[in-house]
C-alpha positions as CSV (number, residue, x, y, z in Angstrom):
1,M,85.3,8.1,175.7
2,R,85.5,4.8,174.0
3,V,83.7,5.2,170.6
4,A,82.7,2.7,167.9
5,V,82.7,4.1,164.4
6,T,81.2,2.2,161.5
7,G,83.4,2.4,158.3
8,A,86.5,4.1,159.7
9,F,88.4,3.1,156.5
10,G,85.7,4.7,154.3
11,Y,84.8,8.2,153.5
12,S,83.0,10.1,156.3
13,G,84.0,7.5,158.8
14,R,87.7,8.2,158.3
15,Y,87.3,11.9,159.0
16,I,85.2,11.1,162.1
17,T,87.8,8.7,163.4
18,R,90.7,11.1,162.8
19,R,88.9,13.8,164.8
20,L,88.1,11.3,167.6
21,L,91.7,10.2,167.9
22,D,93.0,13.8,167.8
23,A,90.7,14.6,170.7
24,G,92.2,11.7,172.7
25,H,89.3,9.2,172.5
26,S,89.7,5.5,172.1
27,V,88.2,4.2,168.8
28,V,87.1,0.8,167.5
29,T,85.6,0.3,164.0
30,L,83.0,-2.1,162.6
31,T,83.6,-2.7,158.9
32,N,83.1,-5.0,155.9
33,S,86.6,-4.0,154.7
34,L,88.7,-6.0,157.1
35,K,91.6,-6.4,154.6
36,R,91.7,-2.7,153.6
37,D,94.8,-0.9,154.8
38,N,94.3,0.6,158.3
39,P,95.4,4.2,158.0
40,F,95.3,4.5,161.8
41,G,97.5,1.5,162.6
42,G,97.2,0.2,166.1
43,Q,95.2,3.2,167.2
44,V,92.0,1.7,165.9
45,Q,90.8,-1.9,166.7
46,V,89.0,-3.6,163.9
47,F,85.9,-5.8,164.1
48,P,83.6,-7.3,161.4
49,F,80.0,-6.1,161.4
50,N,78.7,-9.6,162.3
51,F,75.1,-8.7,161.5
52,D,74.4,-12.4,161.2
53,H,75.9,-13.1,164.6
54,P,74.5,-10.4,167.0
55,E,76.2,-12.0,170.0
56,R,79.6,-11.5,168.4
57,L,78.6,-8.0,167.4
58,K,77.6,-7.4,171.0
59,E,81.0,-8.5,172.2
60,S,82.6,-6.0,169.8
61,L,80.4,-3.2,171.3
62,R,80.9,-4.1,175.0
63,G,82.4,-1.2,176.9
64,I,81.6,1.3,174.1
65,D,80.2,4.6,175.3
66,V,79.1,6.0,172.0
67,L,78.3,4.5,168.6
68,I,78.7,6.8,165.5
69,N,77.0,5.1,162.6
70,T,77.7,6.0,158.9
71,Y,76.8,2.5,157.5
72,W,74.5,2.7,154.4
73,V,74.3,1.9,150.7
74,R,73.7,4.4,147.9
75,F,71.6,2.2,145.6
76,D,70.3,-1.3,145.2
77,H,72.6,-3.8,143.7
78,R,72.8,-7.6,143.5
79,L,75.6,-7.4,146.2
80,F,73.7,-5.0,148.5
81,T,70.3,-3.5,148.9
82,H,68.6,-0.8,150.8
83,S,66.3,-3.3,152.6
84,E,69.4,-5.3,153.8
85,A,71.0,-2.1,155.0
86,V,67.8,-1.2,156.9
87,A,67.6,-4.6,158.5
88,N,71.4,-4.6,159.3
89,T,71.2,-1.2,160.9
90,K,68.3,-2.2,163.1
91,I,70.3,-5.1,164.3
92,L,73.2,-2.7,165.0
93,F,71.1,-0.3,167.0
94,Q,69.5,-3.1,169.1
95,T,72.8,-4.8,169.7
96,A,74.4,-1.5,170.8
97,K,71.6,-1.0,173.3
98,D,72.0,-4.6,174.6
99,A,75.8,-4.0,174.9
100,G,75.3,-1.0,177.1
101,V,76.1,1.7,174.6
102,K,75.0,5.0,176.1
103,R,74.5,7.2,173.0
104,I,74.2,6.7,169.2
105,V,75.1,9.4,166.6
106,H,73.5,8.4,163.3
107,V,74.1,9.8,159.9
108,S,70.8,10.0,158.0
109,I,69.6,12.2,155.1
110,T,67.6,15.4,154.6
111,N,63.9,15.0,154.2
112,P,63.6,11.3,155.1
113,D,60.1,10.1,154.3
114,I,58.5,6.8,155.4
115,H,55.8,7.2,152.7
116,S,58.2,7.8,149.8
117,D,58.6,5.1,147.2
118,L,62.3,6.1,147.0
119,P,64.0,3.5,149.1
120,Y,66.9,5.7,150.1
121,F,64.6,8.2,151.8
122,S,62.0,5.8,153.1
123,G,64.8,3.5,154.5
124,K,66.4,6.4,156.3
125,A,63.0,7.4,157.8
126,E,62.5,3.8,159.0
127,L,65.9,3.9,160.7
128,E,65.2,7.2,162.3
129,S,62.0,5.8,163.7
130,A,63.8,2.7,165.0
131,L,66.4,4.8,166.7
132,T,64.1,7.4,168.3
133,S,62.0,4.6,169.8
134,L,65.1,2.5,171.0
135,G,65.4,4.1,174.4
136,V,69.0,5.1,174.0
137,S,70.2,8.7,173.9
138,Y,70.7,9.8,170.2
139,C,71.6,12.5,167.8
140,I,70.6,12.2,164.2
141,L,72.5,14.2,161.6
142,R,70.8,14.8,158.3
143,P,73.4,15.8,155.6
144,T,72.7,16.4,151.9
145,V,75.7,15.9,149.6
146,L,79.2,15.5,151.1
147,F,82.2,17.0,149.4
148,G,85.9,16.4,150.1
149,K,89.1,15.0,148.6
150,E,87.5,11.5,148.4
151,D,84.3,12.9,146.9
152,V,82.3,11.2,144.2
153,L,79.6,13.7,143.0
154,V,81.6,16.9,142.7
155,N,84.7,15.2,141.4
156,N,82.8,13.3,138.7
157,I,81.0,16.5,137.6
158,A,84.5,18.0,137.2
159,W,85.7,14.8,135.4
160,S,82.7,15.0,133.0
161,L,83.3,18.7,132.3
162,R,87.0,17.9,131.6
163,H,86.5,14.9,129.4
164,L,83.0,15.0,127.7
165,P,81.9,17.3,124.8
166,M,78.9,18.6,126.8
167,F,77.2,18.2,130.2
168,G,73.6,17.2,130.5
169,I,71.3,18.6,133.2
170,F,68.2,16.7,134.2
171,G,65.3,18.9,133.3
172,D,65.7,22.6,134.0
173,G,68.3,22.0,136.8
174,N,66.6,24.4,139.2
175,Y,66.2,22.0,142.1
176,K,68.4,22.8,145.0
177,L,71.1,21.2,147.1
178,Q,73.3,22.3,150.0
179,P,76.6,20.4,150.0
180,I,78.5,20.1,153.3
181,Y,82.2,19.5,153.7
182,V,82.9,16.0,155.0
183,D,85.2,17.3,157.8
184,D,82.5,19.7,159.0
185,L,80.1,16.8,159.3
186,A,82.8,14.8,161.1
187,A,83.3,17.7,163.6
188,A,79.6,17.8,164.3
189,A,79.5,14.0,164.8
190,V,82.3,14.1,167.3
191,E,80.8,17.1,169.1
192,K,77.4,15.4,169.4
193,A,79.1,12.1,170.5
194,G,80.3,14.0,173.6
195,G,77.0,15.9,174.1
196,E,74.6,15.6,177.0
197,R,73.7,12.0,177.4
198,N,70.0,12.7,177.6
199,E,69.8,15.3,174.9
200,N,68.1,13.8,171.9
201,E,68.6,15.8,168.7
202,I,67.7,15.8,165.0
203,I,69.9,18.2,163.1
204,N,70.0,19.2,159.4
205,A,73.7,19.0,158.5
206,I,73.9,21.4,155.5
207,G,76.7,23.6,154.2
208,P,76.7,27.4,154.1
209,E,75.9,27.7,150.4
210,T,72.8,26.7,148.5
211,F,73.0,25.9,144.7
212,T,70.6,24.9,142.1
213,Y,72.0,21.8,140.3
214,R,72.7,24.0,137.3
215,E,74.5,26.6,139.4
216,L,76.6,23.8,140.9
217,V,77.7,22.5,137.5
218,E,78.3,26.1,136.3
219,T,80.4,26.9,139.3
220,V,82.6,23.8,138.7
221,R,82.9,24.7,135.0
222,R,83.8,28.3,135.7
223,T,86.4,27.5,138.4
224,L,88.1,24.8,136.3
225,G,88.2,27.2,133.3
226,V,86.8,24.7,130.8
227,N,84.4,25.6,128.0
228,R,81.7,22.9,127.8
229,P,78.1,23.5,127.0
230,I,75.6,22.7,129.7
231,V,72.3,21.5,128.2
232,S,69.0,20.5,129.6
233,V,67.9,17.0,128.8
234,P,64.8,15.0,129.6
235,P,65.5,13.0,132.8
236,E,65.0,9.6,131.1
237,L,67.4,10.5,128.4
238,G,69.9,11.7,131.0
239,Y,69.5,8.5,132.9
240,W,70.2,6.3,129.8
241,S,73.1,8.5,128.8
242,C,74.6,7.9,132.3
243,R,73.9,4.2,131.9
244,V,75.9,4.0,128.7
245,L,78.7,6.1,130.2
246,G,78.6,3.8,133.3
247,L,79.3,0.8,131.2
248,L,82.5,2.5,129.9
249,V,83.7,3.5,133.4
250,R,82.3,0.3,135.1
251,D,80.2,2.2,137.6
252,V,76.6,3.2,138.5
253,I,76.8,6.9,137.8
254,I,73.3,7.7,138.9
255,T,70.0,5.9,139.3
256,R,66.5,6.8,138.4
257,Q,65.7,7.1,142.1
258,E,68.6,9.5,142.7
259,I,67.5,11.7,139.8
260,R,64.0,11.8,141.2
261,G,65.3,12.6,144.7
262,L,67.3,15.5,143.2
263,M,64.4,16.8,141.2
264,E,61.9,16.5,144.1
265,G,64.1,18.9,146.1
266,R,64.9,16.3,148.8
267,L,68.5,17.6,149.1
268,F,67.3,21.1,150.3
269,V,65.9,22.2,153.6
270,D,65.1,25.6,155.0
271,A,67.5,25.5,158.0
272,P,70.6,27.3,159.2
273,P,73.9,25.8,158.1
274,L,75.8,23.4,160.3
275,G,79.1,23.5,158.3
276,A,81.2,26.6,157.7
277,T,83.3,25.4,154.7
278,K,82.2,26.9,151.4
279,L,82.2,24.6,148.4
280,T,83.1,27.5,146.1
281,E,86.3,28.1,148.0
282,W,87.1,24.4,148.3
283,I,86.7,23.9,144.6
284,D,89.0,26.8,143.9
285,R,91.7,25.4,146.2
286,H,91.5,22.0,144.5
287,K,90.8,23.1,140.9
288,D,94.2,21.7,139.6
289,T,93.4,18.2,140.7
290,L,89.6,18.0,140.8
291,G,88.2,15.7,138.1
292,R,91.6,14.6,136.8
293,H,90.5,11.0,137.5
294,Y,87.1,9.4,137.6
295,T,86.0,8.1,141.1
296,S,84.0,4.9,141.0
297,E,81.4,4.1,143.6
298,M,81.2,0.5,142.5
299,A,85.0,0.0,142.8
300,R,84.8,1.2,146.4
301,R,82.0,-1.2,147.2
302,V,83.4,-4.2,145.4
303,D,87.2,-3.8,146.2
304,R,87.5,-4.2,149.9
305,F,91.3,-4.1,149.8
306,A,92.2,-0.8,148.1
307,E,92.4,2.4,150.1
308,Y,90.1,5.3,149.3
309,R,91.9,7.5,146.9
310,S,92.0,11.3,147.3
311,N,91.0,13.2,144.2
């Protein structure tokens, strides 16, 4: 197949691209990071997103069999917003159809909700609606939290446990999440890209282990062998503590909306696991390096030259 992947130089897009190439497929990427080092060399042709010029975007997608879309933003910022990401993705979907793309594999989120006032979840729901009514064969993958060597969340939990005097949990910490290994998600995306062209699917892409947030932090602490108290704090106090720490590390550590999404249980579904890799085993394999360095989401968004670093 000839496959277009959004963000092949990023996190999940890189794993997806590697699996596509290993399977013998031809790959192009659409990206905002045109000057970032291309880890695939001449194997992957690079095009800008060109959301403002759909005709140019259409030319980039001409001859493509399948589009695998990972494009999104984690939070609103003066440089990028959820509403812009929704509008851009709708342009991408429509342009892919106009270019003759036969199937779209789209990475969404668990529990999208068009009625939610959390823009992450309402925006994802709006995009699912746009895709399912587009008239193109589709597969929607709904992951929760991704983990891997380029991970942000698990790595920065480990960093905090290594470097801070204590770790604060928002509320009681009994809300659940089901992390999936990024390469397991990539394997599913590649498999579904080659699926039956008329088979429309929506799949919860979760890992084999379910944790409460407190259990996740305790697992990381125990595996690293560090002795830091884990304390419950009011969500608003936790948010402002993260704001202050964020100023020191020059990052947006977490937003109020993300805290609410966690505490509302939006990263948990009652479904069979898609991934097979256990986070507990992965943390144990990487315990010597995990959390040694802080991973900045903002640095990745702003610096379009530097390669994603493995933790």
